[in-house]
NUDO-151806 format. One record per residue: x, y, z of N, C-alpha, C in turn. Coordinates in steps of 0.001 Angstrom, whole numbers, plus 500000, padded with zeros to 6 digits. Example, Ala and Ser with C-alpha at 12.3 -4.5 7.8 and 13.67 -1.06 7.14 Angstrom:
BEGIN
513190494310507800512300495500507800513200496700507800
512850497750507080513670498940507140512900500030507870
END
This chain:
BEGIN
478416503663490542479282503047491387479796501678490805
481085501477490896481687500172490360482108499130491591
481656497934491546482238497132492430483078496014492171
484204495871492691485110494789492231485180493659493426
485204492385493050485323491318493994486566490994494247
486903490565495577488215490059495979487838488910496807
488551487617496408488202486516496999489161486036497806
489214485942499209490282485864500146489772484856501155
490046484901502314489616483994503399487912484177503374
487548485373502878486180485484502437486139486477501216
484769486366500627484775487408499465484242488599500006
484772489767499487484297491043499888484257491933498609
483723493129498538483657493926497627484310495376497820
485093495779496704485748497039496663484843497933495968
484188498812496659483181499811496025483933501258495843
483828501597494364484586502676493802483500503844493357
483807504952493490482802506064493310481683505856494049
481714505714495341480516505778496116480687506681497271
479615506783498089479666507867499007480028507294500496
481093507669501010481584507337502247480511507439503507
479818508687503496478770508908504500477752508073504257
477225507653503163476074506687503032476494505396503399
477831504966502920478250503545503229478276503697504617
478918504510505515478934504418507058477727504443507618
476603504938507187475337504648507579474679503426507548
474921502788506457474769501325506003475391500374507091
476645500810507342477508500182508312476924500077509854
476523501220509946475771501293511342474522500726511491
473799500568510403472469499877510511472670498482510758
473879497911510195474199496389510184474781495927511499
475143496734512336475920496517513771475414497202514924
475502496604515918475077497346517217475880498430517667
477052498221517239477915499548517661479224499410516404
479635500851516490480729500976515398481687501784516036
482993501415515979484135502257516400484763502887515119
485069504167515312485672504834514134487040505106514530
487978504858513724489503505130513893489779506042512788
490491507219513149491057508140512045492167509121512469
492872509645511698494035510599512004493417511958512355
493861512784513138493372513978513477493231514852512292
493964514845511191493773515463510055492632515125509190
492170514021509429491021513467508529489807513958509315
490061513837510624488762514301511639488512515657511254
489274516379511165489219517988511033488649518327509589
489194517635508595488865518049507254487576517499506889
487283516263507209486139515787506797484841515653507704
484970516258508850483718515946509952483455514721510239
484253513804510747483968512560510870483244512545512430
482172511692512284481323511659513486482088511379514584
481640511959515838482545511911516966482033510797517873
481024510192517780480530509231518773481613507892518525
482175507268519414482912506295519609483996506532518346
484790507534518570485784508013517680487080508087518481
488183507116518015489533507376518281490418507843517446
491281508819517661492095509641516833493411509197517232
494055508712515926495507508305516063496396509308515518
497869509017515489498601510167514879498629509788513245
499191510961512587499153510696511283500293510022510846
500123509528509569501120508567509013501694507442509660
502861506920509225503578505817509940503665505883511496
503626507109512122503893507377513509502608506589514131
501679506272513515500413505379514332500696503948514476
501655503403513497501729501902513449502586501477514377
502332501461515711503410500928516592502529500233517642
503205499683518733502595498927519809502168499760520807
502393501025520898501814501836521837500367502150521366
500164502639520041498887503008519457498092501713519420
498446500597519288497751499379519358497414499141520710
498011499170521651497612498984522959496406499880523496
496709501399522886495745502141523241494352502046522632
494368501386521404493158500849520717492507499778521343
493276498832521867492705497711522650491996498182523746
492392499327524808491831499756525913490747500596525428
490711501180524250489510502097523757488478500957523497
488612499942522794487608498992522432487003498220523749
487749498024524661487396497546525805486305498715526623
486902499751526605486104501051527358484870501300526483
484653501017525423483292501176524744482619499891524510
483173498765524951482558497728524907482240496933523401
483286497139522791483142496430521537483143494703521481
482055494328520909481792492902520941482121492234519523
481719491051519550482136490207518091481009490537517185
479816491175517581478785491574516593478921492954516187
480034493800516753480087495085516384481051495260515284
481488496379514984482520496874513771483549497841513846
484510497675513536485524498922513531485748499291512053
485769500733511886485936501286510638487241502196510619
488177501825509887489176502747509668489190503658508484
489294505000508873489297506135507770490457506775507862
491162506479506602492581507377506465493438506798505561
494764507001505528495552506490504627495842504962504850
497135504555504065497353503032504239497751502746505581
498439503675506294498823503491507734497710503210508780
496585503831508410495487503772509305494850502206508988
494684501912507660494146500820507455495054499570507764
496310499647507655497040498628508270496855498395509622
496855499615510485496741499466511972495398498924512364
494269499415511581492935499062512100492521497668511686
492978497129510721492889495788510178493570494917511268
494671495298511734495556494409512616494778494475514083
494339495449514422493690495852515769492305494998515578
491708494893514555490486494207514342490664492584514436
491749492273513877492132490799513889492498490362515358
493250491361516193493521490965517499492702491090518573
491673491938518296490490492054519408489438490814519334
489386490122520497488500488921520614488775488126519423
489979488081518908490458487141517941489605487367516548
489308488515516477488627488936515040487284489404515257
487113490734514843485941491383514846485786492028513290
484536492375512746484485492893511545484886494096511437
485691494600510044486131495763510085486056496428508832
486160497686508408485654498211507049486824499185506843
487262499253505667488258500271505267487657501409504467
488090502535504795487526503878504100488936504571503836
489768504245502657490832504763502507490576506169501840
491508507223502420491415508797501759492478509105501037
493502508117500885494732508523499850494579507601498714
495131508183497544495382507332496279496123506032496572
497091506037497292497945505012497587497249503765498447
496340504258499479495614503544500124494435502714499417
493725503437498530492857503140497662493214501903496665
494326502107496305494894501205495234495675499963495709
496170499977496910497167499253497501496809498691498982
496943499636500051496913499175501348495519498600501938
494454499217501360493146498730501780492649497673501187
493308497041500024492911496019499365493860494978499645
493379493578499835494218492527500040494361491711501167
493892492383502433493874491777503635495228491763504373
496305492319503904497567492442504707497272493600505673
497601493341507010497538494165508051498593494231508920
499037495258509667500110495112510458500651496361511006
501603496317511750502550497622512542504056497419512236
504634498453512624506130498466512407506830498159513695
507893497808513723508958497511514762510207498278514407
511148498283515277512445499008515157513248498202513734
512743496963513696513449496157512845512970496445511371
511729496956511277511202497103509724509864497458509911
509241497262508419507664497682508224507188496519508254
505831496596509084504765495489508836505513494010509400
506552493992510274507024492801510508505929492030511633
505112492817512101504055492114512953502661492370512496
501764491336512125500663491555511447499861490324511178
498730490558510317497856489298510132497148489432508910
496801488435508259496088488462507032494552488525507524
493943489514507134492604490153507920491913490918506804
490840490252505999490234491014504998489097492015505564
489127493193505045487864493842505685486569493370504953
485476493848505459484177493294505167483796494105503957
484220495240503655483987495978502507485136497290502380
485647497675501234486281498647501114485661499659500273
485703500795500990484729502068500409485653503060499754
485827503262498562486381504309497733485535505376497380
485731506500498178485120507691497744486093508656496976
485855509007495740486773509919494975486786511106495470
485842511848496360485881512867496869487132513352497820
487555512280498332488685512460499164490010513035498553
490039512547497219491130512980496458491116514380496155
490134515028496139490080516576496016490890517270496716
491130516971498013492049517482498937493416516875499166
493623515988498441494956515516498499495925516302497714
497102516617498361497967517290497811498649516708496487
499232517386495632500103516824494519500994515864494789
501832516139496041502822515024496272502241513967496774
501286513846497456500601512815498096499890512023496880
499339512662495790498611512066494660499601511442493789
500678512127493517501929511296492756502601510151493483
502506510294494913503040509093495520502137507778495229
500718508117495475499979507050495050500136506611493678
500374507367492736500535506986491371501757505931491244
502850506034492103503858504957492125503103503555492357
502246503387493199501692502035493354500843501642492134
500169502783491461499500502542490170500565502075489097
501617502753488945502545502429487956503013500933488063
503192500620489417503635499102489744502655498158489137
501389498549489461500260497347488915500567497327487299
500771498310486700500833498407485205502002497700484927
503311497781485529504462496927485046504216495392485198
503491494999486410503630493735486652502388492901485950
501410493731485465500343492877485139499379493781483724
499102495190483873498255495641482914499005496713482204
499535496633481212500195497639480161499297498602480068
498065498649479890497208499453479661497310500635480490
497592500428481891497864501381482977498805502244482467
499985501680482143501195502338481656500915503330480474
500073502857479735499717503735478415498973504811478870
497936504672479757497308505816480216498133506899480996
498910506412481897499682507173482595500706507877481680
501491507299480849502304507935479794501601508881479193
500359508712478934499540509768478083499108510742479018
499214510753480193498607511722481126499860511842482343
500779512448481767502234512317482422502464513482483371
501295514268483913501583515243484893500553514885486108
500621515207487162499534515132488157498254515490487739
498198516930487230496946517338486800496281516623485557
497053515943484925496314515254483734496141513703484422
496701513384485306496318512147485681495193512111486731
494952513345487375493725513334487976492529513147487109
492557513662485915491282513518484991490965512017484566
492020511159485125491566509661484651491908508818485911
491606509538487211491861508871488121491049507653488443
489837507649488262488847506589488285489111505497487527
489606505576486380489832504532485480491186503786486168
492171504751486322493567504123487042493086503282488267
492289503850489239491978503230490429491310501882490080
490254501892489348489591500524489075490599499785488247
491495499931487405492452498932486890493200498500487851
493879499274488681494851498827489686494167498095490793
493084498326491137492320497476492224492031496186491504
491748496080490091491421494780489628492523493877489524
493772494573489202494868493851489363495053493192490647
495050493839491741495452493526493031494308492380493365
492974492550493021491872491551493331492127490292492683
492836490496491416493051488972490504494098488325491391
495469489069491754496234488392492302495799488049493783
495428488628494434495058488322495805494236487177495838
493031487052494963492046486005494849492683484587494320
493980484727493786494627483440493319495600483117494392
496128484021495266497020483569496257497021484594497415
495978484396498261495695485208499395496928485279500402
497465484209500907498501484163501797500054484126501124
500207484738499989501254484890499361502285483692499360
501730482604498856502436481320498543503641481668497478
503252482244496324504347482805495479503705483835494650
502750483741493869502189484716493100502057486061493477
501476486201494726501160487440495274502600488224495570
503640487563495574504903488458495700505131489402494652
504238489130493426504600490115492369504082491523492784
503230491565493820502649492872494104503820493637495031
504885492954495448505935493714496329507128494068494875
506637493879493831507732494718492838508185496107493242
509486496175493434509960497577494022509974497685495424
509201497052496207509178497222497650510275496625498489
511018495704498092512107495160498870513157496399499137
513477497067498092514481498162498217513761499297498730
512582499582498392511662500611498571511341500697500284
511136499408500884510785499383502237512152499946503050
513053499309502362514467499600503009514730501122503024
514622501821501889514725503342501906513610503947502811
512411503345502818511610504219503574511948504252505073
512372502935505572512853502941507000514140503549507104
515126503546506208516185504388506389516071505692506390
515098506366505753514878507707505705514096508200506893
513834507186507872512916507343509195511573507914508775
511117507363507651509712507544507074509548509157506872
510732509801506492510426511120505983509908511314504581
510114510078503870509544509923502461508221509299502577
507169509743501810506016509070501712506307507541501237
505376506680501562505522505465501004505586505118499455
504809505855498942504817505743497370506332506507496875
506718507497497380508017507794497248509055506973497267
509072506239498424510091505286498499509715504049497364
508689503793497207508288502778496079508760503169494848
508740504515494410509161505041493252510598504795493011
511453504901494121512833504743494179513078503115494124
512171502341494816512190500997494765511949500389493130
511006501054492533510820500543491256512089500912490358
512686501933490475513837502246489709514922501076490042
515201500709491033516315499790491662515670498368490900
514414498062491123513737496843490513513910496667488839
513626497788488404513738497797486997515185497480486535
516361498223486983517743498163486624518114496705487000
517659496068488198517970494694488601517468493755487416
516279494064487073515556493243486016516282493406484629
516964494571484395518003494664483173518892493585483328
519525493708484300520718493000484768520557491314484919
519412491026485357519221489510485517518268488814484617
517171489727483889516084488992483188515858489598481869
516807490474481402516585491122479994515674491964480002
515286492653481006514247493707480797514724494944479709
513835495519479178514224496480478313514775497701478824
516027498249478845516324499674479598515542500813479040
515071500829477572514440501726477257513149502246478098
512443500938478408511272501187479348511641501794480908
512706501393481165513395501807482341513447503522482369
514103503868481248514491505315480835513143505897480659
512069505504480135510640505996480123510153506269481360
510371505277482148509902505559483663510517506476484273
511663506613484198512456507813484896511957509286484417
511736509307483006511193510506482537509710510772483161
508969509795483372507638509937483913507791510366485262
508562509833485996508958510170487480509288511549487595
510180512249486670510623513462486617509263514409486390
508399514127485586507397515099485299506384514873486546
506291513824487171505253513756488308506143514131489716
507303514423489621508138514886490680508191513918491697
508516512680491290508633511519492033510067511085492304
510718510872493391512107510766493454512541509250492946
513554509129492201513928507795491830515491507391492348
515860508199493319517187507822493680517253508173495335
517945507502496023518222507695497482519601507243497935
520505508259498284521913508137498647521923507769500276
522007506829500548522018506413502027523255505595502422
523215504963503509524396504035503914523972502662503212
524847502081502410524418500874501777524296499802502528
525288499622503543525365498356504514524081498557505301
523569499633505674522353499867506365521038499263505486
521154499707504315520114499309503274519991497966503032
521263497265502960521512495828502778520949495179504008
521235495522504884520719494834506390519155494970506347
518775496130505987517103496151505948516559495401504898
517169495230503771516505494206502818516697492722503372
517731492425504127517712490973504746516728490875505620
516027491871506246515178491692507037513738491588506432
513648491790505086512472491838504211511756490510504515
510140490431504662509583489323504751509576488373503725
510330488686502596510479487629501463511942487067501535
512543487513502359513958486965502611513811485376503085
514883484693502741514797483370503382515954483216504045
516315483135505182517506483118505998518324484331505553
519731483986505106520552485213504621520214485603503272
519484484751502433519242485072501151518300486075500685
518542487234500088517718488287499736516986487809498461
515648487935498243514880487259497287514180488628496621
514085488653495064513376489865494521512435489154493479
511484490191493094510753489789491903511256490741490898
511543490199489743512137491146488637511197490943487433
511583491517486458510535491504485169511422491214483935
510945490272483071511646490115481739511155491082480914
509890491429481054509144492426480270507866492796480939
506954493455480528505877494117481123504948492985481435
504395492634482668503493491556482729504404490196482989
505550490106482844506097488889482975507168488844484055
506536488368485318507316488424486299508603487278486258
509774487360487213510630486429487333511143486431488783
511047485396489421511286485149490933512856484777491090
513587485838491824515047485705491871515200485132493368
515435483972493380515406483334494703516906483699495590
517820483994494889519108484418495735519836485324494841
519948486591495364520641487486494486522066487808495034
522904487799494105524469487979494923524321489597495269
525151489859496523524997491149497248525935492106496380
526897491483495636527775492385494856526917492942493597
526080492254493117525083492672491980524219493637492494
523618493692493863522880494335494427523487495664494554
524842495508495018525550497059495320525819497721493917
526029497020492871526219497673491610525080498363491103
523718497589491164522598498187490803522603499302491621
522875499641493006522591500631493795523443501903493355
524640501428492986525594502430492548525048502978491210
524470502319490309524117502759489203522870503770489282
522090503408490288520809504128490416521017505577491192
522246505490491903522631506888492509523661507543491798
524210507073490557525316507626489889524845508963489050
END
């Protein structure tokens, strides 16, 4: 087992290659009562314990006020107190929801993340960002609330579809672009899902290490942490515009294409690297373009959390590992980049 420390409002560990069953037993021994939150598909597939279990919808459908209110009622019904704990078992949508529910119940109770997808392991469960969606966009209601521990059991990935594994790789690729070029070298050398699975532990460890380093330096996203959103401003707009028919990682893959082309135009990023990225996405069967309504996408980007008033802000790259903050991007330039990636 490998443990990586994250220093946020408190320090916690991300445990990689551990047993979720054994870890859950340890959690139960440390708290008077433990509430388990998981989607139906996870409950059926992995024999989640039934005591104090609340089943949520799959995917982004769980991240809404209705499910949140139902969770509050559940916590009240079973008597979750300040010395108890809440455990989220599922993908990134589940850990986002559970982390926010834990932050809002009794103004904060302990919670643990057991991510079951690659995307959740390397991104959503690490860093303390929690939240739910509204009709205006993703994660607009939420809180910074770090888990007590993140438990990454690689056995979950054996049942993950190639599509979902590839979607998770988009977040891994992002960490390579913003900080760790070795990640890109590994993925370019293992450029199919089958090959990438053979190096999944190293990719996860390196990606988590990148996020831990950034979050520990800037927990509340003063500036540095914004680099973790590389590719996400346009990616989130695509995800919302598609009515979440795309996996989060698939939308991020499209967003990375947009961000890389924007980086070429504004920051001198090498277009050969962008082309190499597109070739990799083709081999991984990841989408790199989305043909939607430009005005809708533009409005969704204006509602992005990094926007300041009417100014749409982006993180770009001048080269791998060299971020550039674009404080105000001309909308005509954004449209031209969009037209390029859809041509």
